[in-house]
DSSP file (Angstrom, degrees, kcal/mol; ACC not computed):
  #  RESIDUE AA STRUCTURE BP1 BP2  ACC     N-H-->O    O-->H-N    N-H-->O    O-->H-N    TCO  KAPPA ALPHA  PHI   PSI    X-CA   Y-CA   Z-CA
    1    1 A X     >        0   0    0      0, 0.0     4,-2.1     0, 0.0     5,-0.2   0.000 360.0 360.0 360.0 -53.4    0.0    0.0    0.0
    2    2 A X  H  >  +     0   0    0      1,-0.2     4,-2.2     2,-0.2     5,-0.1   0.844 360.0  52.8 -62.6 -34.3    2.7    2.4    1.0
    3    3 A X  H  > S+     0   0    0      2,-0.2     4,-2.8     1,-0.2    -1,-0.2   0.909 107.2  52.1 -64.1 -42.9    4.7    1.6   -2.1
    4    4 A X  H  > S+     0   0    0      1,-0.2     4,-2.6     2,-0.2    -2,-0.2   0.908 109.5  50.6 -60.3 -42.0    1.8    2.2   -4.4
    5    5 A X  H  X S+     0   0    0     -4,-2.1     4,-2.4     2,-0.2    -1,-0.2   0.924 110.4  48.5 -64.4 -44.2    1.3    5.6   -2.8
    6    6 A X  H  X S+     0   0    0     -4,-2.2     4,-2.9     2,-0.2     5,-0.2   0.959 112.9  47.1 -57.2 -52.5    5.0    6.5   -3.2
    7    7 A X  H  X S+     0   0    0     -4,-2.8     4,-2.3     1,-0.2    -2,-0.2   0.881 112.6  50.8 -62.7 -37.7    5.0    5.4   -6.9
    8    8 A X  H  X S+     0   0    0     -4,-2.6     4,-2.4    -5,-0.2    -1,-0.2   0.911 111.9  46.8 -67.8 -39.4    1.7    7.4   -7.5
    9    9 A X  H  X S+     0   0    0     -4,-2.4     4,-2.6     2,-0.2    -2,-0.2   0.932 112.5  48.9 -65.2 -45.5    3.2   10.5   -5.9
   10   10 A X  H  X S+     0   0    0     -4,-2.9     4,-2.2     1,-0.2    -2,-0.2   0.918 112.3  49.5 -60.3 -42.4    6.4   10.2   -7.9
   11   11 A X  H  X S+     0   0    0     -4,-2.3     4,-2.4    -5,-0.2    -1,-0.2   0.907 111.1  49.9 -65.1 -40.8    4.3    9.7  -11.1
   12   12 A X  H  X S+     0   0    0     -4,-2.4     4,-2.5     1,-0.2    -1,-0.2   0.898 110.7  48.0 -68.6 -37.6    2.2   12.8  -10.3
   13   13 A X  H  X S+     0   0    0     -4,-2.6     4,-1.6     2,-0.2    -1,-0.2   0.896 113.1  49.0 -68.3 -36.0    5.3   15.0   -9.6
   14   14 A X  H  X S+     0   0    0     -4,-2.2     4,-1.1    -5,-0.2    -2,-0.2   0.899 111.5  49.1 -64.0 -42.2    6.9   13.8  -12.9
   15   15 A X  H >< S+     0   0    0     -4,-2.4     3,-0.6     1,-0.2    -2,-0.2   0.923 111.5  49.5 -66.0 -42.8    3.7   14.5  -14.8
   16   16 A X  H 3< S+     0   0    0     -4,-2.5    -1,-0.2     1,-0.2    -2,-0.2   0.808 109.9  51.4 -66.3 -31.6    3.4   18.0  -13.3
   17   17 A X  H 3< S+     0   0    0     -4,-1.6    -1,-0.2    -5,-0.2     2,-0.2   0.679  97.3  81.6 -81.6 -14.2    6.9   18.9  -14.1
   18   18 A X  S << S-     0   0    0     -4,-1.1     5,-0.1    -3,-0.6     2,-0.0  -0.595  92.0 -98.9 -88.8 151.6    6.6   17.9  -17.8
   19   19 A X    >>  -     0   0    0     -2,-0.2     3,-1.4     1,-0.1     4,-0.8  -0.357  37.1-110.7 -64.0 153.5    5.2   20.1  -20.4
   20   20 A X  H >> S+     0   0    0      1,-0.3     3,-0.7     2,-0.2     4,-0.6   0.840 116.0  55.3 -57.6 -38.1    1.6   19.3  -21.3
   21   21 A X  H 34 S+     0   0    0      1,-0.2     3,-0.5     2,-0.2    -1,-0.3   0.783  97.4  66.4 -66.9 -23.9    2.3   18.0  -24.7
   22   22 A X  H <4 S+     0   0    0     -3,-1.4    -1,-0.2     1,-0.2    -2,-0.2   0.829 112.6  29.7 -67.3 -31.6    4.8   15.5  -23.3
   23   23 A X  H << S+     0   0    0     -4,-0.8     2,-1.3    -3,-0.7    52,-0.4   0.266  90.1  99.2-115.1  13.4    2.1   13.6  -21.5
   24   24 A X     <  +     0   0    0     -4,-0.6     2,-0.3    -3,-0.5    50,-0.1  -0.763  61.3 147.2 -92.0  84.0   -0.9   14.1  -23.8
   25   25 A X        -     0   0    0     -2,-1.3    51,-0.2    48,-0.5    -2,-0.0  -0.776  50.3 -97.4-126.3 166.1   -0.5   10.8  -25.5
   26   26 A X     >  -     0   0    0     -2,-0.3     4,-2.7     1,-0.1     5,-0.2  -0.311  38.6-108.1 -77.3 163.2   -2.6    8.2  -27.1
   27   27 A X  H  > S+     0   0    0      1,-0.2     4,-2.3     2,-0.2     5,-0.1   0.877 120.6  50.8 -60.8 -38.2   -3.7    5.0  -25.3
   28   28 A X  H  > S+     0   0    0      2,-0.2     4,-2.2     1,-0.2    -1,-0.2   0.916 110.9  48.9 -69.8 -42.1   -1.3    2.9  -27.5
   29   29 A X  H  > S+     0   0    0      2,-0.2     4,-2.3     1,-0.2    -2,-0.2   0.914 111.3  49.5 -62.4 -43.3    1.6    5.2  -26.7
   30   30 A X  H  X S+     0   0    0     -4,-2.7     4,-2.6     2,-0.2    -2,-0.2   0.906 110.4  50.4 -62.6 -41.0    0.9    5.1  -23.0
   31   31 A X  H  X S+     0   0    0     -4,-2.3     4,-2.4     1,-0.2    -2,-0.2   0.923 112.8  45.7 -59.9 -47.1    0.7    1.4  -23.0
   32   32 A X  H  X S+     0   0    0     -4,-2.2     4,-2.0     2,-0.2    -1,-0.2   0.891 112.8  50.6 -65.0 -40.2    4.1    1.1  -24.8
   33   33 A X  H  X S+     0   0    0     -4,-2.3     4,-3.2     2,-0.2    -2,-0.2   0.940 112.2  46.4 -63.7 -49.7    5.7    3.7  -22.5
   34   34 A X  H  X S+     0   0    0     -4,-2.6     4,-2.5     1,-0.2    -2,-0.2   0.914 111.2  52.0 -59.7 -42.9    4.5    1.9  -19.3
   35   35 A X  H  <>S+     0   0    0     -4,-2.4     5,-2.2    -5,-0.2     4,-0.3   0.880 113.6  44.8 -63.5 -37.8    5.6   -1.5  -20.6
   36   36 A X  H ><5S+     0   0    0     -4,-2.0     3,-0.8     3,-0.2    -2,-0.2   0.926 112.4  51.6 -65.6 -48.6    9.1   -0.1  -21.4
   37   37 A X  H 3<5S+     0   0    0     -4,-3.2    -2,-0.2     1,-0.2    -1,-0.2   0.865 121.7  30.2 -62.7 -39.2    9.3    1.8  -18.0
   38   38 A X  T 3<5S-     0   0    0     -4,-2.5    25,-0.4    -5,-0.2    -1,-0.2   0.303 102.7-124.0-102.7  11.9    8.5   -1.3  -15.9
   39   39 A X  T < 5 +     0   0    0     -3,-0.8    24,-0.7    -4,-0.3     2,-0.3   0.943  68.9 131.3  46.9  57.1    9.9   -3.9  -18.2
   40   40 A X  E   < -A   62   0A   0     -5,-2.2     2,-0.3    22,-0.2    22,-0.2  -0.816  62.6-106.3-138.0 166.9    6.5   -5.6  -18.3
   41   41 A X  E     -A   61   0A   0     20,-2.5    20,-2.4    -2,-0.3     2,-0.6  -0.759  36.3-118.6 -95.2 141.0    3.9   -7.1  -20.6
   42   42 A X  E     +A   60   0A   0     -2,-0.3    18,-0.2    18,-0.2     3,-0.1  -0.747  30.6 178.3 -85.5 119.7    0.7   -5.1  -21.2
   43   43 A X  E     -     0   0A   0     16,-3.1     2,-0.3    -2,-0.6    17,-0.2   0.877  66.7 -14.7 -85.5 -40.9   -2.3   -7.2  -20.0
   44   44 A X  E     -A   59   0A   0     15,-1.4    15,-2.9     2,-0.0    -1,-0.4  -0.987  56.3-163.7-157.9 157.5   -4.9   -4.7  -20.8
   45   45 A X  E     +A   58   0A   0     -2,-0.3     2,-0.3    13,-0.2    13,-0.2  -0.991  17.3 156.2-147.4 137.8   -5.4   -0.9  -21.6
   46   46 A X  E     -A   57   0A   0     11,-1.5    11,-3.0    -2,-0.3     2,-0.5  -0.978  34.8-125.2-153.5 159.7   -8.4    1.4  -21.6
   47   47 A X  E     -A   56   0A   0     -2,-0.3     2,-0.3     9,-0.2     9,-0.2  -0.964  27.8-170.4-114.3 127.8   -9.2    5.0  -21.3
   48   48 A X  E     -A   55   0A   0      7,-3.0     7,-2.7    -2,-0.5     2,-0.5  -0.829  14.1-139.4-112.9 150.0  -11.7    5.9  -18.6
   49   49 A X  E     -A   54   0A   0     -2,-0.3     2,-0.5     5,-0.2     5,-0.2  -0.964  15.0-176.6-114.4 129.9  -13.4    9.3  -18.0
   50   50 A X  E >   -A   53   0A   0      3,-3.1     3,-2.1    -2,-0.5     2,-0.5  -0.931  68.2 -51.6-122.8 101.9  -13.8   10.7  -14.6
   51   51 A X  T 3  S-     0   0    0     -2,-0.5     0, 0.0     1,-0.3     0, 0.0  -0.557 122.8 -21.4  67.7-122.8  -15.7   13.9  -14.7
   52   52 A X  T 3  S+     0   0    0     -2,-0.5     2,-0.4    -3,-0.1    -1,-0.3   0.487 122.4  91.1 -95.6  -3.4  -14.0   16.0  -17.3
   53   53 A X  E <   -A   50   0A   0     -3,-2.1    -3,-3.1    20,-0.0     2,-0.4  -0.758  59.5-155.7 -99.7 137.3  -10.7   14.1  -17.1
   54   54 A X  E     -AB  49  74A   0     20,-0.6    20,-2.7    -2,-0.4     2,-0.4  -0.922  13.9-172.8-108.2 138.3   -9.7   11.1  -19.2
   55   55 A X  E     -AB  48  73A   0     -7,-2.7    -7,-3.0    -2,-0.4     2,-0.6  -0.984  20.6-134.3-132.9 135.9   -7.1    8.7  -17.8
   56   56 A X  E     -AB  47  72A   0     16,-3.5    16,-2.7    -2,-0.4     2,-0.6  -0.822  19.5-160.0 -91.2 128.3   -5.4    5.7  -19.5
   57   57 A X  E     -AB  46  71A   0    -11,-3.0   -11,-1.5    -2,-0.6     2,-0.5  -0.940   8.4-172.2-109.0 116.2   -5.4    2.8  -17.3
   58   58 A X  E     -AB  45  70A   0     12,-2.8    12,-2.9    -2,-0.6     2,-0.5  -0.936  11.2-153.5-118.1 119.3   -2.7    0.2  -18.2
   59   59 A X  E     -AB  44  69A   0    -15,-2.9   -16,-3.1    -2,-0.5   -15,-1.4  -0.844  21.9-169.2 -94.4 128.4   -2.6   -3.2  -16.5
   60   60 A X  E     -AB  42  68A   0      8,-3.3     8,-2.1    -2,-0.5     2,-0.5  -0.824  24.9-149.1-117.5 150.2    0.9   -4.7  -16.5
   61   61 A X  E     -AB  41  67A   0    -20,-2.4   -20,-2.5    -2,-0.3     6,-0.2  -0.975  28.1-148.0-115.4 114.6    2.6   -8.0  -15.7
   62   62 A X  E >   -A   40   0A   0      4,-2.9     3,-2.0    -2,-0.5   -22,-0.2  -0.324  27.5-104.3 -80.3 164.3    6.1   -7.4  -14.5
   63   63 A X  T 3  S+     0   0    0    -24,-0.7    -1,-0.1   -25,-0.4   -23,-0.1   0.689 121.6  55.8 -62.9 -20.5    9.0   -9.7  -15.0
   64   64 A X  T 3  S-     0   0    0      2,-0.1    -1,-0.3     0, 0.0    -2,-0.1   0.207 124.4-101.1 -99.2  18.2    8.8  -10.9  -11.4
   65   65 A X  S <  S+     0   0    0     -3,-2.0     2,-0.4     1,-0.3    -2,-0.1   0.622  75.8 139.4  83.3  16.9    5.1  -11.9  -11.8
   66   66 A X        -     0   0    0     -4,-0.0    -4,-2.9     2,-0.0     2,-0.6  -0.772  44.8-142.7 -95.8 133.7    3.5   -8.9  -10.2
   67   67 A X  E     +B   61   0A   0     -2,-0.4     2,-0.4    -6,-0.2    -6,-0.2  -0.841  28.2 174.9 -94.7 126.4    0.3   -7.3  -11.8
   68   68 A X  E     -B   60   0A   0     -8,-2.1    -8,-3.3    -2,-0.6     2,-0.5  -0.966  24.3-140.7-131.2 148.0    0.3   -3.5  -11.5
   69   69 A X  E     -B   59   0A   0     -2,-0.4     2,-0.4   -10,-0.2   -10,-0.2  -0.938  15.0-164.8-115.2 129.8   -1.9   -0.9  -12.9
   70   70 A X  E     -B   58   0A   0    -12,-2.9   -12,-2.8    -2,-0.5     2,-0.5  -0.896   4.4-155.6-110.7 139.2   -0.5    2.4  -14.2
   71   71 A X  E     -B   57   0A   0     -2,-0.4     2,-0.4   -14,-0.2   -14,-0.2  -0.969  11.3-178.5-121.7 124.9   -2.6    5.5  -14.7
   72   72 A X  E     -B   56   0A   0    -16,-2.7   -16,-3.5    -2,-0.5   -42,-0.1  -0.986  28.2-121.3-127.1 125.0   -1.5    8.2  -17.2
   73   73 A X  E     -B   55   0A   0     -2,-0.4     2,-0.7   -18,-0.2   -48,-0.5  -0.332  15.7-148.6 -65.8 141.3   -3.6   11.3  -17.8
   74   74 A X  E     +B   54   0A   0    -20,-2.7   -20,-0.6   -50,-0.1   -50,-0.2  -0.873  23.1 169.7-113.0  98.4   -4.8   12.0  -21.3
   75   75 A X        +     0   0    0     -2,-0.7   -51,-0.1   -52,-0.4    -1,-0.1   0.191  27.2 134.9 -98.0  18.2   -4.9   15.8  -21.8
   76   76 A X        -     0   0    0    -51,-0.2   -22,-0.1   -53,-0.1   -51,-0.1  -0.343  68.5 -96.5 -61.4 143.0   -5.5   15.7  -25.6
   77   77 A X        -     0   0    0      1,-0.1     2,-0.2   -53,-0.1    -1,-0.1  -0.357  43.0-112.6 -62.2 143.9   -8.2   18.1  -26.6
   78   78 A X              0   0    0      1,-0.1    -1,-0.1    -3,-0.1    -3,-0.0  -0.492 360.0 360.0 -73.3 149.1  -11.7   16.4  -27.0
   79   79 A X              0   0    0     -2,-0.2    -1,-0.1     0, 0.0    -2,-0.1   0.421 360.0 360.0 -92.1 360.0  -13.1   16.2  -30.4
């Protein structure tokens, strides 16, 4: 639980420090980025809407057999 909180806080800080265009990415790009970052296989990927915010949720299987979910904001303009 504490590890997940730390990872979430680090991800949030990194996202806030990056320019908006750097993390406004498609679902496929987000899944590929997460798989590379965690050296993992993508089990599933979807985009969910919470209020006005869209978030890519990527479920990964790490090389040591742990299933983890990574959430990446999608700030692309709506069509």
